[in-house]
N, C-alpha and C positions, 0 to 999 in steps of 0.2 A: 310952713303953713301955720296959721293960728286958728284956734277953736275956742273962742271966749265963752260962748253959750254952753258948749259941751263941758268945758272946764268948770263953769259955775254950777251946772247940774251935778257934776261929779262931787264937787265940794259939799253941796247940800246933801247928797246921798250918803256921803261918808259919815255924816253926823248921826244918822239914824238907821242905816242899813248895814248889815254884816252878813255876808259881803254885799257889795252894791249890785251884783248881778243875780238874776234868777236862773240863768243858764251859763255854766262855766265857759262854754265855747263862744259866748257872746260878750264875755267880760273884758275889762281893760287889759288883763294879763295876756290875752291872745292877740293884742295889737301893740304896736310900738308906742309905749306911753310917752306922751309929749309930742309925738309926730303923727298922731292919728286922731280922728274924731272918736268920741265915746258914745254919742247918742244920735239916733236918726229921728227924722220927723215924719217922712212919708216915702212911699214907693209907688212906682208905676212901671209895668213891664219888667224889665231886668235892671231898672235903675232905681236908686234911692237917693234921697237928699238928707243931709245931716241937719242938725238944729241950727247950724250957722249958714245954711243955704247952699253948701257945696254939693255938687252932683257927682255920682259915681255909678259905673257899671258894677253890679253886684255879682260876685261869684260865690258868695256864701249862701244866698237865697234862704235866709231865715234858719240856717244850719239844716237845710234839707226840705222843709215842707213846701216851699214855693215852686212846685213842679211845673206849673203853667206860667206863673209870673205874678207880680204885685198888681192888685186891683184888676184882676182879670174879669172882663165884662160878663161872660156867661156865668161864672161862679158868683160874682157879686150880685147879679140879677136874681139868681136863685136864693141867695141869702136874704135879699131885700123882700122878695115875694113871701118867703116863709116868715120873716119878721112881722109882716102885716097880720099873720095868724097866730103868732106867739112863739115862744122860745122853749120853755120847759113846762110840762103839764103834769096833771095829777094822775093820769093814766098813761098807758103805752100810746105811742104815736104811730100812725100808719107808715111813716117814713122808715121806721125801724125794720119793718117787713120788707119794704122796697129795697133798702140797702142790703139786707141779708140775701135777698133773691139775686141781686146784682153780683154780689161777691161769690155766691154759690155758683153762678154761671161762669165766672172768669178765673177763679183761683182753683187749681187742680185738686187740692186736698180738702176743699171746703164742703165737706159733708154737713158740717154744723158750724155756726158762726156765733161768736159773742162780740158785743160792741162795748167799748169803754172810752176813756179820754186820753190816756197817755201810754207811750210805749213801755215805760217801766211797769205800769199796771198789768198790761197783758202778758209781759214776760213773766212776772211773778205769778199771775194766775195760771199760766201754762206750766210752770214748775210745780205749783201746788197741786194741780189736778193730775199731773204725772206721778207725783208721789202717792197720791190717793189711789190711782189706778194700778200702779205696780206694787204698792205696799213696801216700797223702798225709800231710802232717805237721801242717798248721795246724788250730787249733781255735778256734771262736767260742763265747762263753758269755754268758749273761744270767741273773743270779740268784746264789745261793750254792750251791756244789757240793762243799764239804768242804776237807780240809787238805792234800791231795796236791799235789806240785810243780806239775803242769800248770795247776791252777786258782789256788792261793793266790799264785802269782807275779803275778797281776793285781791284788793288793791291797796295802795298806800294810804288811802283815806278810810281806814277801817275802825277808827275810834268809835266807841259806843255800841259796837256789835259784839255780842257774846262769843266767846271762843267756841262754844258748842255749835253755834251756827257756822262759824268759819270752817270748822273741822269737817263739815258735810259737803263742802264745795272745793273742787280742784279745777285748775285750768290746764289746757293743753295748747300746743303750738299749731298754728295753721300750716297745712302742707307737711306736717311731720307726723306720719302715721304711727311711728314708734312711740312718740310722746303721748299719743292718744291711747294706744294699746297699754301703755304703762299704768294708766289710771283707770282703765275700764275694768271694773270688777262686777261680780254678781249683785253688789249692793247699789249699783248706779240706777237711779230711777229714770233719769233723762239726760240727754246731751243737747245743749242749746248752743248754736253757733251762727255767726253771720256767714252766709254762703260764700261771700268774698268781701273784703274791705277794699283793697287795691290790687293785691296779688291774685292772679288766676289760679284755680286749683291745678295741681300737678299730679301726674301719675294716678289719675282717677281717684283723687283724694276724697271728694265728697261722696262718690258712689261707694267707696270702701268704708267710710264712716257709717253710711246708711246700712250697708251689709252687716257690719260688725254689731251695730245697735240691734238690728233685727235678731241676729243670732243670740244676743245676750239678753233679749227680753227687755231692752231699754228703749224708751220712747225718744224719737229724734224730733227736735224743735228747730225750725229755721227762723232765725231772727231777721226778718226782712224789712227792718226800718229803712234801710238805705237802698236795698235792691228792689223792693216791691214797687211795681208800676213804673220803674225806670229802665231796668235791663229788659223787661218785657211786661206786658199788661198783667200777665199771671205771675210775675215775679221770677226769682231765681229758680223756683221749683219748675216752672214752665221752661225756662231757658236751658237748664241742665238736665231736664227730664227725670227729676227725682221727686217723689211724693213723700214728704215728711209726715210723721204722725200728726204734728201740730205746726202751725206757723203763726207769726205775729207781724203786724203791719201798723204803721202810723204815718210818718212824715209826709209822704207824697200824695196820699189819697184824697185829701180835701183842700189842697192848695193853701194851707196856712191855718185852716180851722182845726180846733183840737178834737181829734177822734183817733181811736185805736181799735184794731181788729184782732181777734183770735179765731183762727180757723183750724179745722182738723177733723179727726175721726169722730163719728157720732157716738161710738161706744165709749170713748174717753170723755168727751164733753158732756155726755148725759149725766155724769156725776155731779154737775152743777145744779141739777134739778133738786137734789135733796142732800147729798153727802158733803159737797164742797161749797163753801160760801165765797161768792165773788159778785158783788153788786155795788152800784154807786148811783147817787142821785142824778148825776148829770150824764149817765151813759146814753140816755135817749134824747139828749138835747138836740132840738130839731134844726137849728141853723147849720150845725156841723153835718147832720145827715143830708140836708139839702145840698150843701157844698160838695159832699162826697159823690152824690149822684151826678151833679153837674161836672165835676172834675173828671171822674172816670169815664163818663160819656164822651167828653171832649177828647180824652186820651185815646179812646177806641176809635172815634170817628176820624181823628186827625193823625192817627198813628204816631203819637207823641214819642214813644221810645225810639223810633227810627230817627226822628228829628234830633233828639238829645244826642244820640250817637254820632250823627253827622256833624253837628256843630261842635261837639266835644272833641271829635277826631281832628277837626281843623286846628283847634287850639293845641291839642297834645302834639300833633305832628309839627305844627308851626313853631311851637316852643323849642322842640328838639332840633329842628332845622336851624333856628337862630343860634342856639347854643353851639351846634356843630360848626357853623360858619365862624363863630368867635373863638373857637378852640376851647370851649367850656365843658364839653361832653364828659370829660373825665371826672367832674365833680358836681354836675347838676343835670337832671333829667326830669321829664314829665312822663309818668306811667300810670297804668290803671285801665279800667274799662272806660270806653269813650264817654259814657254818660256821667262819669265822675272820676276825674283823674287828680293826681297830686304831683306837685313840684317838690323835688327833694334836693338836698345839698349834702355832699359828702364831707366828712370831717377833714379831709385833706385840704379843703379850701379854708379851713378855720372853724371856729365855733359855729355849728349849724344854726343855732338860735340867733346869733348875731347876724349871720349872713341872711337868714330869712327876714329878720327885722329890717335890715337895710333895704332889701328888695321891696318889702312891704311898704316901707316909708316912701320910697321913690315912686312906687306904683300909685299910692294915694295922690301924689302930686300930679300924676297923669290921669287922675279921675277913675281909678280902678280900686274897688273894695275887694281885697284879696287876703285870704288867710292861708295860702299855699295850695288851695284846691280850685278845681273847676267843677262846681256843682251846677250842672246845666239845667236850664229851664226852657220851656217852649217859647219864651219871650226873648231869648238871646238871639238877636238878629245877625245877619251877615255884617252889617255895619258895626255892631258891637264886637264881633269877633275880630274884624279888621282893625278896629281901634285898639283892642287889647294886644294884638300882635305888634302893632306899632309901638305900644307902650313897652312891650318886652324889648323891642329893638332899641328903644331909648335907654332902658334901665340896665340891661345886661352888660353893655360896654362899661357902664359905671361900676358895676360889680367886678368885672374883670380887672379894671384899673385898681380898685380898692384891694382886691386879693393880691394882685402882683406887687403892690406897694405895702401890703401887710398892715393896712390901717382901716379895716372895716369898722372896728369898734369906735374909732375916733370920728368916723363919719356919721355915726348915729346921732340923731337930733333928739333922742329920747331913750328910754330904757328898753332893753331887748325884750322880745316876747318870752313868756314863761313856758316851761315844759308842763304838759298835763300828766296825770297819773298813769296813763296807759300807753302801751306801745301800739304801733300800727298793725303789727302782724299777729299779736296775741294779747289776751286780756291781762295775764299776770304770769309770773314764774310758776311752773308746775310745783305743787306742794306734795310733800311726801304723805302717803296715807298710812 
């Protein structure tokens, strides 16, 4: 496939942008360079069209926010209606109260609510207010929590962050209670973790973390960027029956509009009244507030989490069945919760990044925009799922042949995808304290 308009835009961007992408997961390094488009033009439902006019079923869905689908009528109508009245104002807007009331109703721990713009912002606000409330400095994390100093210092992209900041944060492994206990000290202000990424909690892991935090006087923060409004309307805390002290949300709640939520105990969040500063000009931006109300209302009325699970299960089980029929189960599988699953490749089949790049390259030819994930939306129809499984049936035999002949790399029509700085199961190696 050729992508002349994408390639031209990329060449223009390289002259003045460093790097060319605003989001790492959307950048050219996550797609097979030379065999994938780089820029999209528009989207509708679960489909997108690149700048060269090629159509794809999208399983990235904006890297998470498109929970209902592109250009979803109910959400777009709410945005357009609010646009007639204005976007950002000189005083508070009534929709701020309406959104807060809605979140208070559906999120179990939402005694109090703060509204902002990005996931990284509310994660950092949660950490800051936790430190203020407990009078402690140390933070433990598990998962991915954004670009701010306190977290990104635990990763390989830590240049520019003072060592003093790095020394206050340690990571632990998911489903490894011993690794958690090893870094939980009386100095830990808060523990922030994704309730799950793809692996399910084992041996009551989440409940044990919650218990140990409470015993230690440490605040528990659920990072629900991915789990919120997908696994259940009330997020992972509803699904698992755990009420964390604080929780943060963003991606799914406004179907693509920029908004983030911090929910939690009122006695903690009341520190924002005078003692802790967390404010932003665009926190009350009204288009995103209108989109949030429309999106969450649609999710509740249509039971969207159940639909995501149903469609996602068809893909997960379908992929594994095809792999089994072809004798590939020893080195590839699809696993995770039905609303968001991942396809993995074992090193026994060769370089996993090369194998993934080959599959991705061939799926693009089949009209599937794929980064190894099934990020499900309410717009993924039965026809979309059937076409995707047909694409797997066409591509996986090609993979089998390439692996058996040992020439996966030579079949790549571009450069392999690049590794990112974090693992799937934990944020970073546990650091000695």
